C-alpha positions in Angstrom: -110.4 -78.7 0.2 -109.9 -75.0 -0.2 -112.8 -74.3 -2.6 -115.9 -73.2 -0.8 -119.6 -72.6 -1.7 -120.2 -69.3 -3.6 -116.5 -69.0 -4.7 -115.9 -67.9 -8.3 -113.9 -70.6 -10.1 -112.5 -71.3 -13.6 -112.8 -74.8 -15.0 -109.3 -75.7 -16.1 -109.8 -79.3 -17.5 -112.4 -81.4 -19.1 -115.2 -80.8 -21.7 -116.3 -77.6 -20.0 -112.8 -75.9 -19.9 -113.2 -72.2 -20.0 -111.6 -68.9 -18.9 -114.9 -67.4 -17.7 -115.4 -67.5 -13.9 -118.5 -69.4 -12.6 -120.0 -69.7 -9.2 -119.7 -72.9 -7.0 -123.2 -74.0 -6.0 -122.3 -76.9 -3.8 -119.2 -78.8 -2.4 -119.6 -82.6 -2.0 -117.6 -85.5 -0.7 -115.6 -83.5 1.7 -114.3 -81.1 -1.0 -113.4 -83.7 -3.6 -116.4 -82.8 -5.9 -117.9 -79.4 -6.7 -121.1 -78.4 -8.5 -120.5 -75.4 -10.7 -123.2 -73.2 -12.2 -123.8 -74.0 -15.9 -121.2 -76.8 -16.0 -121.8 -80.5 -16.6 -125.6 -80.0 -17.2 -127.5 -83.3 -17.6 -131.1 -84.1 -18.2 -133.2 -86.2 -15.7 -136.4 -87.6 -17.2 -139.2 -87.6 -14.7 -142.7 -89.0 -14.8 -145.9 -87.0 -14.4 -146.5 -86.2 -10.7 -142.8 -85.6 -9.8 -142.5 -82.9 -7.1 -140.1 -80.7 -9.1 -142.1 -81.1 -12.4 -145.8 -82.0 -11.9 -146.4 -82.3 -15.6 -143.4 -84.5 -16.1 -140.7 -84.1 -18.7 -136.9 -83.3 -18.6 -135.2 -81.6 -15.7 -131.9 -79.9 -16.2 -129.4 -80.7 -13.4 -125.8 -79.6 -12.8 -123.7 -82.6 -12.1 -120.6 -82.6 -9.8 -117.1 -82.4 -11.3 -113.8 -83.2 -9.7 -112.4 -80.3 -7.6 -109.0 -80.8 -9.2 -110.5 -79.5 -12.5 -111.3 -76.0 -11.1 -109.2 -73.1 -9.9 -110.1 -70.2 -7.6 -110.6 -66.9 -9.5 -109.0 -63.9 -7.8 -111.3 -61.0 -8.6 -108.7 -58.4 -7.5 -106.0 -59.7 -9.9 -108.5 -60.8 -12.5 -107.0 -64.2 -13.0 -107.1 -67.8 -11.6 -104.8 -68.6 -8.7 -103.8 -71.3 -6.2 -105.0 -71.0 -2.7 -103.1 -71.4 0.5 -103.7 -70.8 4.3 -101.9 -68.3 6.5 -102.4 -66.7 9.9 -103.0 -63.0 10.3 -101.5 -60.8 13.1 -104.4 -61.4 15.4 -104.2 -65.2 15.0 -107.1 -65.7 12.5 -106.7 -68.3 9.8 -107.4 -67.0 6.3 -107.3 -68.2 2.7 -105.0 -66.3 0.3 -104.0 -66.3 -3.3 -100.4 -67.6 -3.6 -99.6 -65.6 -6.7 -100.8 -62.1 -5.7 -101.0 -62.5 -1.9 -104.6 -61.2 -1.8 -106.8 -62.5 1.0 -109.7 -64.7 0.0 -111.6 -64.9 3.3 -111.3 -65.8 7.0 -111.5 -69.5 7.7 -111.4 -69.6 11.5 -111.7 -67.0 14.3 -108.6 -65.4 16.0 -106.7 -67.6 18.4 -104.1 -66.2 20.8 -101.5 -68.9 20.3 -101.2 -68.0 16.5 -101.1 -64.3 17.0 -97.9 -62.4 16.1 -96.0 -61.2 19.2 
């Protein structure tokens, strides 16, 4: 999957649909599920003596949502976009926004066989 941890994404479907970008906290199941900050919050009831809540009570937890329900947010363009992969002149693989063409980060180091000649 092209969505990575700490990316800004917009939730495009479901109960938490919004136009405001939120940060990805975790990517699960090989990129099929993502945990987004402040989205799909659920309560876990814990007994007294639980390591995260010694006095007991309700813990708020963000649950994973399907990665197909989020879209990468391009900060340079100020809107959501689809991501793709391309090779730079030196042979490094990078993510880029398909609409604007802006780079979204290097994925792999440069390799001579993919460099432009």
